[in-house]
Residue frames as qw, qx, qy, qz and C-alpha x, y, z in Angstrom:
[[0.000, 0.887, 0.461, 0.000, 0.00, 0.00, 0.00],
 [0.386, 0.521, -0.032, 0.761, 1.26, 3.48, -0.83],
 [0.424, -0.624, -0.427, 0.499, 2.02, 5.54, 2.27],
 [0.252, 0.644, 0.218, 0.689, 1.21, 9.10, 1.24],
 [0.196, -0.141, -0.394, 0.887, 1.73, 12.24, 3.28],
 [0.166, 0.672, 0.577, -0.434, -1.26, 14.40, 4.14],
 [0.140, 0.654, -0.201, -0.716, -0.19, 17.01, 1.60],
 [0.022, 0.174, -0.846, -0.503, 0.07, 14.33, -1.09],
 [0.132, 0.451, 0.878, -0.091, -3.43, 13.05, -0.31],
 [0.174, 0.728, 0.261, -0.609, -4.74, 16.60, -0.69],
 [0.114, 0.500, -0.534, -0.673, -3.02, 16.96, -4.08],
 [0.029, 0.032, 0.957, 0.288, -4.22, 13.55, -5.28],
 [0.147, 0.568, 0.771, -0.247, -7.83, 13.94, -4.16],
 [0.148, 0.703, 0.060, -0.693, -7.96, 17.48, -5.51],
 [0.117, 0.389, -0.657, -0.635, -6.72, 16.46, -8.94],
 [0.039, 0.203, 0.968, 0.146, -9.03, 13.44, -9.08],
 [0.166, 0.662, 0.585, -0.438, -12.03, 15.58, -8.12],
 [0.144, 0.626, -0.229, -0.732, -11.02, 18.11, -10.76],
 [0.085, 0.204, -0.840, -0.495, -11.00, 15.29, -13.31],
 [0.321, 0.226, 0.871, -0.296, -14.29, 13.76, -12.21],
 [0.498, 0.614, 0.325, -0.519, -16.94, 15.65, -14.19],
 [0.399, 0.639, -0.458, -0.472, -15.05, 15.82, -17.54],
 [0.015, 0.276, -0.955, -0.104, -13.96, 12.18, -17.29],
 [0.379, 0.303, 0.812, -0.323, -17.42, 10.89, -16.38],
 [0.498, 0.666, 0.098, -0.547, -18.95, 12.98, -19.15],
 [0.268, 0.569, -0.677, -0.381, -16.38, 11.64, -21.60],
 [0.151, -0.072, 0.985, -0.040, -17.02, 8.05, -20.58],
 [0.477, 0.486, 0.582, -0.445, -20.78, 8.52, -20.97],
 [0.454, 0.692, -0.223, -0.515, -20.18, 10.00, -24.42],
 [0.102, 0.424, -0.869, -0.233, -17.94, 7.09, -25.37],
 [0.307, 0.160, 0.915, -0.207, -20.48, 4.51, -24.20],
 [0.497, 0.615, 0.325, -0.519, -23.20, 6.35, -26.11],
 [0.345, 0.638, -0.498, -0.476, -21.14, 6.39, -29.31],
 [0.021, 0.241, -0.964, -0.106, -20.51, 2.66, -29.07],
 [0.107, 0.278, 0.939, -0.172, -24.00, 1.56, -27.98],
 [0.193, -0.335, -0.389, -0.836, -26.27, 4.42, -29.08],
 [0.301, -0.375, -0.815, 0.323, -27.77, 4.29, -25.59],
 [0.136, -0.778, -0.322, -0.522, -28.94, 7.90, -25.37],
 [0.603, -0.463, -0.395, 0.516, -26.95, 8.56, -22.17],
 [0.206, -0.459, 0.005, 0.864, -26.00, 12.03, -23.42],
 [0.472, 0.726, 0.198, -0.460, -27.73, 14.43, -25.81],
 [0.774, 0.357, 0.376, 0.364, -27.07, 13.72, -29.46],
 [0.141, -0.765, 0.219, 0.589, -24.40, 15.93, -31.01],
 [0.766, 0.629, 0.117, -0.070, -24.43, 16.20, -34.84],
 [0.194, 0.837, -0.512, -0.001, -20.78, 17.25, -34.95],
 [0.387, -0.431, 0.808, -0.105, -19.66, 14.19, -33.05],
 [0.791, 0.252, 0.525, -0.187, -22.01, 11.85, -34.90],
 [0.652, 0.746, -0.083, -0.107, -20.62, 13.00, -38.25],
 [0.548, 0.570, -0.532, 0.304, -16.97, 12.45, -37.23],
 [0.774, -0.609, -0.020, -0.173, -16.71, 10.37, -34.03],
 [0.869, 0.121, -0.261, 0.404, -13.10, 9.15, -34.33],
 [0.254, 0.523, -0.322, 0.748, -11.42, 12.35, -33.02],
 [0.559, -0.561, 0.146, -0.592, -13.79, 12.39, -30.02],
 [0.972, -0.192, -0.137, -0.017, -13.12, 8.73, -29.27],
 [0.705, 0.285, -0.301, 0.575, -9.36, 9.29, -29.44],
 [0.042, -0.604, 0.245, -0.758, -9.67, 12.38, -27.28],
 [0.745, -0.501, 0.072, -0.434, -11.66, 10.61, -24.57],
 [0.975, -0.065, -0.159, 0.142, -9.50, 7.47, -24.56],
 [0.600, 0.321, -0.277, 0.678, -6.37, 9.59, -24.15],
 [0.125, -0.609, 0.160, -0.767, -7.63, 12.44, -21.94],
 [0.791, -0.515, -0.109, -0.311, -9.24, 10.24, -19.26],
 [0.895, -0.194, -0.176, 0.361, -6.06, 8.27, -18.36],
 [0.423, 0.458, -0.149, 0.767, -3.96, 11.40, -18.81],
 [0.308, -0.647, 0.086, -0.692, -5.96, 13.27, -16.18],
 [0.850, -0.470, -0.027, -0.236, -6.50, 10.40, -13.74],
 [0.919, -0.080, -0.083, 0.376, -3.21, 8.51, -13.89],
 [0.407, 0.600, -0.127, 0.677, -1.33, 11.74, -14.41],
 [0.449, -0.795, 0.060, -0.404, -2.35, 12.86, -10.91],
 [0.905, -0.396, 0.060, 0.141, -0.17, 10.11, -9.40],
 [0.740, 0.408, -0.057, 0.532, 2.89, 11.29, -11.34],
 [0.081, 0.732, -0.182, 0.652, 3.30, 14.35, -9.11],
 [0.749, -0.631, 0.033, -0.199, 3.42, 12.51, -5.78],
 [0.095, 0.725, -0.664, 0.156, 6.98, 12.28, -4.36],
 [0.614, -0.286, 0.691, -0.253, 6.22, 9.11, -2.37],
 [0.881, 0.370, 0.260, -0.138, 5.03, 7.27, -5.48],
 [0.546, 0.766, -0.334, 0.061, 8.07, 8.35, -7.45],
 [0.146, -0.645, 0.716, -0.226, 10.48, 7.27, -4.70],
 [0.651, -0.144, 0.696, -0.264, 8.81, 3.93, -3.97],
 [0.745, 0.367, 0.555, 0.047, 7.88, 2.98, -7.52],
 [0.037, -0.646, 0.365, 0.669, 10.39, 4.58, -9.91],
 [0.183, 0.002, 0.861, 0.475, 9.85, 1.95, -12.61],
 [0.172, 0.661, 0.728, -0.060, 6.11, 2.50, -12.51],
 [0.019, 0.819, 0.082, -0.568, 6.67, 6.23, -12.74],
 [0.099, -0.432, 0.607, 0.660, 8.85, 5.84, -15.83],
 [0.156, 0.243, 0.903, 0.318, 6.48, 3.40, -17.55],
 [0.103, 0.765, 0.592, -0.233, 3.40, 5.47, -16.72],
 [0.058, -0.717, 0.124, 0.684, 5.24, 8.58, -17.87],
 [0.125, -0.152, 0.746, 0.636, 5.89, 7.07, -21.30],
 [0.080, 0.489, 0.852, 0.168, 2.26, 6.03, -21.69],
 [0.017, -0.818, -0.418, 0.394, 0.96, 9.36, -20.43],
 [0.135, -0.500, 0.344, 0.783, 3.28, 11.26, -22.74],
 [0.051, 0.136, 0.817, 0.559, 1.69, 9.47, -25.69],
 [0.036, -0.658, -0.748, 0.075, -1.81, 9.95, -24.24],
 [0.101, -0.728, -0.169, 0.657, -1.20, 13.66, -23.71],
 [0.073, -0.295, 0.534, 0.789, -0.02, 14.15, -27.28],
 [0.008, -0.349, -0.860, -0.373, -3.03, 12.27, -28.67],
 [0.082, -0.726, -0.595, 0.335, -5.36, 14.29, -26.45],
 [0.083, -0.640, 0.063, 0.761, -3.85, 17.59, -27.59],
 [0.047, -0.132, 0.689, 0.711, -3.76, 16.68, -31.29],
 [0.035, -0.484, -0.850, -0.203, -7.34, 15.38, -31.30],
 [0.087, -0.743, -0.429, 0.506, -8.43, 18.50, -29.42],
 [0.058, -0.468, 0.318, 0.822, -6.79, 20.69, -32.06],
 [0.018, 0.148, 0.830, 0.537, -8.53, 18.72, -34.81],
 [0.062, -0.649, -0.755, 0.070, -11.94, 19.13, -33.20],
 [0.112, -0.687, -0.177, 0.696, -11.37, 22.83, -32.55],
 [0.019, -0.396, 0.451, 0.800, -10.45, 23.53, -36.16],
 [0.121, -0.030, -0.827, -0.548, -12.62, 21.15, -38.15],
 [0.030, -0.542, -0.823, 0.170, -15.83, 20.86, -36.15],
 [0.035, -0.488, -0.293, -0.822, -18.42, 23.47, -37.00],
 [0.231, -0.402, -0.669, 0.581, -19.36, 25.16, -33.71],
 [0.022, -0.861, -0.413, -0.298, -22.19, 27.70, -33.40],
 [0.218, 0.620, -0.229, 0.718, -20.97, 31.11, -32.26],
 [0.570, -0.661, 0.109, -0.476, -22.58, 30.73, -28.84],
 [0.953, -0.286, 0.044, 0.086, -20.38, 27.67, -28.14],
 [0.700, -0.235, 0.218, 0.638, -17.09, 28.79, -29.68],
 [0.256, 0.957, 0.054, -0.123, -16.34, 32.31, -30.79],
 [0.591, 0.692, -0.288, 0.297, -13.10, 33.65, -32.22],
 [0.235, -0.732, 0.522, -0.369, -11.57, 34.13, -28.78],
 [0.815, -0.269, 0.477, -0.188, -12.16, 30.57, -27.63],
 [0.896, 0.436, 0.009, 0.090, -11.03, 29.18, -30.98],
 [0.372, 0.758, -0.410, 0.346, -7.71, 31.03, -30.75],
 [0.435, -0.609, 0.553, -0.366, -7.21, 30.09, -27.09],
 [0.937, -0.046, 0.321, -0.130, -7.90, 26.41, -27.78],
 [0.784, 0.564, -0.155, 0.207, -5.42, 26.40, -30.66],
 [0.092, 0.756, -0.503, 0.409, -2.75, 28.06, -28.49],
 [0.665, -0.442, 0.497, -0.339, -3.43, 25.69, -25.58],
 [0.976, 0.173, 0.125, -0.051, -3.26, 22.62, -27.84],
 [0.666, 0.602, -0.282, 0.338, 0.08, 23.55, -29.36],
 [0.153, -0.718, 0.499, -0.460, 1.43, 24.67, -25.98],
 [0.849, -0.296, 0.361, -0.247, 0.50, 21.32, -24.43],
 [0.927, 0.341, -0.030, 0.155, 2.28, 19.46, -27.22],
 [0.371, 0.732, -0.370, 0.437, 5.35, 21.66, -26.84],
 [0.437, -0.641, 0.469, -0.421, 5.47, 21.21, -23.06],
 [0.959, -0.108, 0.244, -0.095, 5.22, 17.42, -23.31],
 [0.819, 0.480, -0.117, 0.292, 7.98, 17.26, -25.92],
 [0.114, 0.755, -0.422, 0.489, 10.20, 19.59, -23.89],
 [0.691, -0.503, 0.394, -0.337, 9.54, 17.46, -20.81],
 [0.985, 0.115, 0.103, 0.072, 10.55, 14.31, -22.68],
 [0.584, 0.649, -0.255, 0.416, 13.71, 16.00, -23.98],
 [0.224, -0.752, 0.418, -0.458, 14.59, 17.16, -20.44],
 [0.846, -0.362, 0.348, -0.181, 14.31, 13.71, -18.87],
 [0.905, 0.358, -0.059, 0.222, 16.49, 12.21, -21.60],
 [0.371, 0.646, -0.347, 0.570, 19.14, 14.69, -20.44],
 [0.588, -0.336, -0.623, 0.391, 18.40, 13.77, -16.79],
 [0.002, 0.227, -0.163, 0.960, 17.26, 17.31, -16.02],
 [0.188, -0.420, -0.876, 0.145, 14.66, 16.29, -13.47],
 [0.007, 0.526, 0.377, -0.762, 13.59, 19.75, -12.30],
 [0.225, 0.307, -0.371, -0.847, 13.08, 20.96, -15.85],
 [0.232, -0.141, -0.909, -0.317, 11.26, 17.74, -16.74],
 [0.102, -0.492, -0.766, 0.401, 8.91, 18.18, -13.81],
 [0.089, 0.480, 0.117, -0.865, 8.25, 21.81, -14.69],
 [0.265, 0.162, -0.590, -0.745, 7.34, 21.10, -18.33],
 [0.266, -0.245, -0.920, -0.150, 5.11, 18.18, -17.36],
 [0.027, -0.497, -0.610, 0.617, 3.30, 20.21, -14.70],
 [0.210, 0.394, -0.144, -0.883, 2.59, 22.88, -17.31],
 [0.299, 0.023, -0.789, -0.536, 1.33, 20.27, -19.79],
 [0.193, -0.363, -0.895, 0.172, -0.89, 18.65, -17.16],
 [0.058, 0.472, 0.372, -0.797, -2.31, 22.02, -16.12],
 [0.311, 0.276, -0.387, -0.823, -3.27, 22.76, -19.71],
 [0.320, -0.078, -0.899, -0.288, -4.76, 19.27, -20.11],
 [0.145, -0.411, -0.803, 0.407, -6.89, 19.81, -16.99],
 [0.096, -0.047, -0.109, -0.988, -8.61, 22.85, -18.48],
 [0.459, -0.348, -0.622, -0.530, -12.00, 21.13, -18.74],
 [0.510, -0.428, -0.680, 0.309, -12.11, 20.39, -15.01],
 [0.205, -0.296, -0.256, 0.897, -11.41, 23.98, -14.02],
 [0.195, -0.154, -0.416, -0.875, -13.91, 25.19, -16.62],
 [0.464, -0.491, -0.721, -0.156, -16.61, 23.28, -14.75],
 [0.422, -0.483, -0.476, 0.601, -15.68, 25.06, -11.51],
 [0.115, -0.144, 0.080, 0.980, -15.56, 28.46, -13.20],
 [0.267, -0.217, -0.530, -0.775, -18.88, 28.15, -15.00],
 [0.343, -0.451, -0.817, 0.104, -20.96, 26.68, -12.16],
 [0.126, -0.478, -0.407, 0.768, -21.22, 29.96, -10.19],
 [0.167, 0.188, -0.315, -0.915, -22.19, 31.82, -13.37],
 [0.321, -0.216, -0.827, -0.408, -24.71, 29.11, -14.26],
 [0.299, -0.484, -0.762, 0.309, -26.33, 29.28, -10.82],
 [0.117, -0.548, -0.288, 0.777, -26.45, 33.06, -10.56],
 [0.199, 0.462, -0.256, -0.826, -26.92, 34.30, -14.14],
 [0.848, 0.386, 0.188, -0.311, -27.76, 31.32, -16.32],
 [0.860, 0.085, 0.354, 0.357, -25.99, 29.25, -18.93],
 [0.120, -0.711, 0.279, 0.634, -23.14, 31.29, -20.42],
 [0.720, 0.480, 0.443, 0.234, -22.89, 31.70, -24.18],
 [0.403, 0.878, 0.038, 0.256, -21.08, 33.73, -26.79],
 [0.323, 0.669, -0.406, 0.533, -18.23, 35.97, -25.62],
 [0.563, -0.601, 0.352, -0.444, -19.09, 35.36, -21.96],
 [0.987, -0.091, 0.135, -0.016, -18.56, 31.63, -22.40],
 [0.717, 0.535, -0.217, 0.391, -15.34, 32.23, -24.30],
 [0.017, -0.731, 0.409, -0.545, -14.01, 34.39, -21.48],
 [0.765, -0.456, 0.317, -0.325, -14.98, 31.91, -18.75],
 [0.980, 0.147, 0.002, 0.136, -13.30, 29.06, -20.62],
 [0.513, 0.638, -0.284, 0.499, -10.18, 31.18, -21.06],
 [0.343, -0.719, 0.358, -0.487, -10.12, 32.21, -17.40],
 [0.949, -0.265, 0.143, -0.100, -10.06, 28.53, -16.40],
 [0.855, 0.307, -0.109, 0.403, -6.85, 27.95, -18.36],
 [0.141, 0.742, -0.287, 0.589, -5.34, 31.12, -16.93],
 [0.675, -0.598, 0.263, -0.342, -6.07, 29.86, -13.40],
 [0.988, -0.049, 0.071, 0.126, -4.41, 26.53, -14.18],
 [0.633, 0.550, -0.181, 0.514, -1.35, 28.23, -15.62],
 [0.167, -0.762, 0.308, -0.544, -0.99, 30.48, -12.56],
 [0.843, -0.439, 0.241, -0.196, -1.30, 27.51, -10.19],
 [0.942, 0.203, -0.018, 0.267, 1.20, 25.51, -12.25],
 [0.421, 0.655, -0.254, 0.574, 3.78, 28.30, -12.29],
 [0.433, -0.711, 0.300, -0.466, 3.31, 28.88, -8.58],
 [0.960, -0.236, 0.150, -0.030, 3.88, 25.19, -7.89],
 [0.817, 0.394, -0.094, 0.411, 6.98, 25.13, -10.07],
 [0.214, 0.718, -0.255, 0.611, 8.53, 28.28, -8.60],
 [0.515, -0.664, 0.265, -0.473, 7.74, 27.64, -4.94],
 [0.872, -0.322, 0.345, -0.130, 8.78, 24.00, -4.65],
 [0.703, 0.602, -0.378, 0.014, 11.64, 23.43, -7.11],
 [0.058, 0.589, -0.737, 0.326, 14.30, 22.88, -4.41],
 [0.658, -0.186, 0.588, -0.432, 12.08, 20.47, -2.49],
 [0.911, 0.330, 0.111, -0.224, 11.27, 18.39, -5.53],
 [0.488, 0.676, -0.547, 0.072, 14.88, 18.30, -6.68],
 [0.144, -0.441, 0.810, -0.359, 15.75, 16.57, -3.42],
 [0.646, 0.004, 0.599, -0.474, 12.66, 14.41, -3.03],
 [0.832, 0.438, 0.161, -0.302, 12.15, 13.18, -6.57],
 [0.024, -0.597, 0.753, 0.277, 15.44, 11.54, -7.41],
 [0.922, 0.238, 0.099, -0.288, 14.69, 8.85, -9.97],
 [0.363, -0.515, 0.732, 0.260, 17.37, 6.22, -10.33]]
């Protein structure tokens, strides 16, 4: 059994809760695409080209859930081989998630109330930034630059967790004003990524020395 510190439990539970709604929604969508069960409302965009959505769900769900364990010092110390193997798989999953997300952003025809110019540009930037961060993280670990590797992977994970934070950001607006649309929705979606980036950079800058000592991977 993994013996986690209290702070690690907080990180793990927080990241898993952040992943819950998007992952459950994605799984329901995947089941519906396979079985036509009617679990989720029909989406003409997805029905016309389901492969990118399937790839996105199959890659994003493990990336968000298993990725949460990659940032726990105790797991890395006790199970370094698992960390390396999971890291390779999650690197591939993250790239597939980002690439499929870029495809959907560009090629799916969204009504203006669901994706305006602002959200389109932000999603494109986020997708390419996530790819770049993963590749830079891979390059850093090949050079045994652990701190840099950790920093790039935290940034990539923060970008990949955008959907979870978007749920948290939009719920207060939904409860007080109503369902957001148009430019308001674009701004709320963008704010969620900004929050994740700020948290990621704060984590990287505040704890680099600690992680350099604690996360030695032999």
